[in-house]
C-alpha positions as CSV (number, residue, x, y, z in Angstrom):
1,M,-10.4,6.5,-23.9
2,A,-7.1,8.4,-24.2
3,H,-5.8,9.7,-27.5
4,Y,-2.4,8.2,-28.3
5,L,-0.1,10.6,-30.1
6,C,2.7,8.0,-30.4
7,H,0.9,6.6,-33.5
8,E,0.5,9.9,-35.2
9,Q,3.6,11.9,-34.1
10,P,6.3,9.4,-33.1
11,D,8.9,12.1,-32.9
12,L,7.0,14.4,-30.5
13,L,9.1,15.1,-27.5
14,E,6.9,17.4,-25.5
15,F,3.1,17.7,-25.2
16,E,0.4,19.2,-22.9
17,T,-2.5,17.2,-21.7
18,T,-4.8,16.9,-18.7
19,V,-5.0,14.3,-15.9
20,L,-8.2,12.2,-16.2
21,A,-7.6,10.1,-13.1
22,S,-4.8,9.6,-10.6
23,R,-3.9,7.4,-7.7
24,P,-0.7,7.3,-5.6
25,G,2.1,6.5,-8.1
26,A,0.1,6.7,-11.3
27,V,-2.0,8.8,-13.6
28,V,-4.3,8.4,-16.6
29,L,-3.7,11.1,-19.2
30,A,-6.2,12.5,-21.7
31,R,-3.6,12.1,-24.5
32,S,-0.1,10.7,-24.5
33,A,2.8,10.5,-26.9
34,L,4.5,7.8,-24.8
35,H,4.7,4.3,-26.3
36,P,3.3,1.8,-23.8
37,G,5.8,-0.9,-24.9
38,G,5.0,-4.6,-25.6
39,G,6.1,-7.2,-28.0
40,G,9.7,-7.0,-26.7
41,Q,9.8,-3.2,-26.6
42,V,10.1,-1.3,-23.4
43,S,7.7,1.6,-22.7
44,D,8.9,5.2,-23.1
45,A,10.0,7.2,-20.0
46,A,9.3,10.9,-19.4
47,T,8.9,13.7,-16.9
48,L,5.4,14.9,-16.0
49,T,5.4,18.5,-14.7
50,H,2.2,19.3,-12.7
51,A,1.0,21.9,-10.2
52,R,2.8,20.1,-7.3
53,G,6.1,19.7,-9.0
54,A,7.4,16.9,-11.3
55,S,7.2,13.1,-11.4
56,R,9.2,10.7,-13.5
57,I,7.2,8.3,-15.6
58,T,9.0,5.0,-16.0
59,G,6.4,2.6,-17.3
60,M,2.8,1.9,-18.2
61,S,0.2,-0.6,-17.1
62,S,-3.0,-1.5,-18.8
63,E,-5.8,-2.2,-16.4
64,G,-9.4,-2.8,-17.7
65,G,-8.6,-1.1,-21.0
66,V,-7.2,2.0,-19.2
67,L,-3.5,2.9,-19.6
68,W,-1.9,4.1,-16.4
69,H,1.3,6.0,-16.6
70,L,3.5,4.8,-13.7
71,F,5.7,7.0,-11.6
72,E,9.3,6.0,-10.7
73,E,8.6,6.8,-7.0
74,P,5.4,6.2,-5.2
75,A,4.1,9.7,-4.9
76,D,0.9,11.5,-3.8
77,E,-1.8,11.7,-6.3
78,C,-1.2,14.1,-9.1
79,P,-3.9,16.9,-9.2
80,A,-6.4,16.7,-12.0
81,S,-5.2,19.6,-14.0
82,A,-3.2,20.6,-17.0
83,V,0.2,19.0,-17.2
84,T,3.3,18.9,-19.5
85,C,5.1,15.8,-20.4
86,T,8.6,15.8,-21.8
């Protein structure tokens, strides 16, 4: 299960993490400072910089207990590597 920094460091604006899983248009991150939303709150948005460029994260989706970070544009799968999220 991912480690959610949003509960421990709500003011964190940039963090490094790794991609645990990816599919076209979404990734699962090892840790995340992005709030997933819910209860009337919208999810946080960010830019994920990876080996193939950058993708804009505009939402999140919980599927089977896994939180997917959703890209603004359907894109190729993000490589399983170190990434930076701002």
